[in-house]
C-alpha positions in Angstrom: -25.5 -18.1 4.7 -26.6 -14.6 4.7 -30.0 -15.6 5.6 -29.0 -17.9 8.8 -26.6 -15.8 10.5 -27.2 -14.5 14.2 -25.7 -11.4 15.3 -23.2 -10.9 16.8 -20.9 -12.9 14.5 -17.7 -13.3 13.2 -17.6 -14.1 9.2 -14.6 -15.3 7.4 -14.7 -14.0 3.8 -13.7 -17.0 1.1 -11.7 -15.3 -0.6 -9.9 -12.2 -0.1 -10.7 -10.3 -3.0 -14.1 -9.4 -1.4 -14.9 -10.2 -4.7 -17.3 -13.2 -4.5 -19.6 -15.3 -2.4 -21.3 -13.8 0.4 -18.8 -11.2 1.4 -20.1 -8.8 -1.4 -23.6 -9.0 0.2 -22.7 -8.9 4.0 -20.6 -5.5 3.0 -23.0 -4.0 1.4 -25.5 -4.5 4.3 -23.3 -4.3 7.5 -21.0 -0.7 6.1 -23.1 1.6 7.2 -23.2 0.7 10.7 -20.0 2.2 12.7 -20.2 -0.7 15.1 -19.0 -3.7 12.1 -15.8 -3.9 11.2 -13.7 -5.6 8.5 -10.6 -7.2 8.5 -7.7 -7.6 5.8 -4.7 -10.0 6.4 -3.9 -11.1 3.3 -0.7 -9.2 2.8 -0.7 -9.9 -1.6 -4.3 -8.1 -1.7 -3.8 -4.5 -1.8 -6.0 -3.0 1.2 -7.3 0.4 -0.7 -8.4 -1.3 -4.0 -10.1 -4.2 -1.9 -12.3 -2.1 0.0 -12.3 0.7 -3.0 -16.0 -0.6 -4.3 -17.5 -0.2 -0.9 -16.3 3.0 -0.3 -17.6 5.2 1.3 -18.8 3.5 4.4 -18.4 4.1 8.2 -17.6 0.5 9.4 -14.3 0.3 10.7 -11.6 -1.5 9.0 -8.0 -2.9 9.9 -5.8 -3.8 7.7 -3.4 -6.8 9.7 -1.3 -9.2 7.4 -0.4 -12.5 9.3 0.7 -15.8 7.6 -1.3 -18.0 9.0 0.5 -21.3 7.5 3.3 -20.8 9.5 4.1 -22.1 13.1 6.9 -21.1 15.8 9.2 -24.0 14.6 9.0 -22.8 11.2 9.6 -19.1 11.4 12.8 -20.0 13.6 14.0 -22.6 11.0 13.5 -20.2 8.4 15.2 -17.9 10.2 18.4 -20.1 10.7 18.2 -21.1 7.3 18.3 -17.7 5.2 20.1 -15.9 7.9 18.6 -12.1 7.5 20.8 -9.6 8.7 18.0 -8.1 10.8 14.6 -9.9 12.4 11.8 -6.9 12.9 9.3 -8.4 14.9 7.0 -7.9 18.5 8.6 -8.9 21.7 5.8 -11.0 22.4 7.1 -14.0 20.4 10.1 -14.3 22.2 8.0 -14.9 25.4 6.1 -18.2 26.5 2.4 -17.1 26.6 1.7 -16.3 30.2 -0.7 -18.7 30.5 2.0 -21.4 29.1 4.7 -20.0 30.5 7.1 -24.1 30.3 5.4 -24.2 26.2 8.9 -23.4 24.4 7.6 -24.4 21.3 5.3 -20.8 21.2 8.5 -19.1 21.7 10.6 -17.8 18.3 14.1 -18.6 18.3 16.8 -16.1 16.7 20.3 -16.3 15.8 20.7 -13.3 14.6 20.0 -9.4 15.5 16.6 -8.8 16.7 14.8 -5.6 16.6 11.8 -5.6 18.8 9.0 -3.1 17.7 5.7 -3.2 19.5 2.1 -1.4 18.6 2.6 2.4 17.4 6.6 2.2 17.5 8.8 3.6 15.2 12.3 2.3 14.5 15.4 2.8 12.3 16.4 0.3 9.9 19.6 0.5 7.7 18.3 -0.1 3.8 20.5 -2.3 1.9 21.7 -0.8 -1.4 18.5 -1.3 -4.2 20.2 0.6 -6.9 23.0 0.1 -9.7 24.8 2.5 -11.7 23.8 2.4 -15.5 25.6 3.2 -18.8 23.2 5.3 -21.2 23.9 4.7 -24.7 23.8 8.1 -27.1 20.7 6.8 -28.4 18.6 7.3 -24.9 20.6 10.6 -23.9 18.6 12.1 -27.0 15.6 10.8 -25.1 15.6 12.3 -21.6 13.0 15.3 -20.8 14.3 16.3 -17.0 11.4 17.4 -14.6 12.3 18.9 -11.5 10.5 16.6 -8.6 10.2 18.0 -4.9 12.0 15.6 -2.8 12.6 15.8 1.4 15.9 16.7 -0.1 15.1 19.4 -1.9 14.3 18.9 -5.8 16.0 16.4 -7.6 15.6 16.3 -11.6 14.1 12.8 -13.2 13.2 11.4 -16.3 11.1 8.4 -17.5 12.9 6.3 -20.2 12.5 3.1 -21.3 15.4 0.9 -23.5 17.0 -2.8 -23.6 19.0 -3.4 -20.8 22.3 -5.7 -21.7 24.9 -6.5 -19.6 28.2 -7.7 -20.1 31.3 -8.6 -18.0 29.7 -7.2 -15.1 28.7 -3.7 -17.1 24.9 -2.9 -17.5 24.1 -0.6 -20.7 20.6 0.5 -21.6 20.4 0.8 -25.4 17.6 1.9 -27.2 14.1 0.5 -27.2 12.6 -1.8 -29.8 10.0 1.3 -30.1 9.7 4.8 -30.2 6.8 4.8 -28.1 7.4 5.9 -24.7 4.5 5.7 -21.9 3.6 8.4 -20.0 4.0 7.7 -16.2 3.1 10.0 -13.1 5.6 9.9 -10.4 5.6 11.3 -6.8 3.2 11.5 -3.8 0.1 13.2 -3.0 0.0 15.1 0.0 -3.1 14.8 1.9 -3.1 18.8 3.0 -2.1 20.0 -0.6 -5.0 17.8 -2.2 -7.1 19.3 0.0 -6.3 22.6 -0.3 -6.3 22.2 -4.4 -10.2 20.7 -4.1 -10.9 23.4 -2.2 -9.8 26.1 -4.5 -11.2 23.9 -7.5 -14.7 24.2 -5.0 -14.7 20.9 -4.0 -14.4 20.9 -0.4 -14.1 17.6 1.3 -17.0 16.6 2.9 -14.8 14.3 5.8 -11.3 12.7 6.0 -10.6 9.6 7.3 -7.7 7.5 8.0 -7.6 3.5 7.3 -5.3 1.0 8.1 -2.2 1.9 9.9 -2.5 5.3 9.3 -0.9 5.6 5.9 -4.3 5.1 4.0 -6.6 8.2 4.0 -10.5 8.4 2.4 -11.1 11.8 1.2 -15.3 11.9 0.5 -16.9 14.3 -1.4 -20.3 13.7 -0.4 -21.7 16.5 -2.1 -20.4 15.4 -5.5 -20.8 11.4 -4.8 -17.0 11.0 -5.4 -13.9 9.5 -2.9 -10.3 9.6 -3.3 -8.2 6.8 -1.5 -4.8 7.4 -0.9 -2.7 5.0 -0.4 1.6 4.7 -0.3 1.5 2.9 -3.7 -2.0 3.7 -5.0 -4.4 6.2 -5.3 -8.1 5.0 -6.0 -10.6 7.7 -7.2 -14.3 6.8 -7.6 -16.9 9.2 -9.2 -20.7 8.9 -10.2 -19.6 10.3 -13.7 -17.0 10.1 -16.0 -16.8 14.1 -16.0 -16.0 14.3 -12.3 -14.0 11.4 -12.3 -11.7 13.1 -14.9 -11.5 16.3 -13.1 -10.6 14.2 -9.7 -7.7 12.6 -12.3 -6.8 16.0 -13.5 -6.6 17.0 -10.1 -4.1 14.7 -9.2 -2.6 14.2 -11.8 -1.4 18.1 -11.1 0.1 17.1 -7.1 2.6 14.5 -9.5 5.3 14.9 -11.9 4.3 13.6 -15.2 7.8 11.9 -17.3 
């Protein structure tokens, strides 16, 4: 296929990972042209991880997760069946297309509160309870190594802990783990400006900083050292030309996090 296509063209990848098929070779060929673009629509694949082997690249990249397997009628039935507290969606889904104003099958129906959110808008949503109180055993209390963590509300003390969770009579208790070994966990969020400042102080001034996806992914390029650092909400990826440089960048990133 890669030898018979004509440009301009649109190519649909055979797998969302971009690790097999002609997509790998085509990305290698097209990634250096800023007029090209890659659009990722699979929500179950990490945006940063999927593009990591091809970075840095002038090619534009977009992350627009969709589910093509569901239509308006199915979505309306799904909302009716599960009855969420709130539906957040684009306002265009509640109005028939201008070209087909009488097509009621192209309109989303919801009998629960709807929050309309357009491109670039920010909305405030109520957060349900996502945590419970757990009683710690005496063995677990002896293992706690509290570390300060900077948050938007100031500093808090946190600690990594593992064990066996037992729940009886609706009362959860965290007991001693089956093994005494605890794995070190890095916790927190890497701030872009703070990372740039530390890199510069170490003589690793970034040559370029790009914003990817919806504005919450950042690509820091160190062209002089043939290395990149990709920051995303849940993943930090490091690509380096040597193990020594990778170790150096890992140490810099790790110093900006809390080790538990």
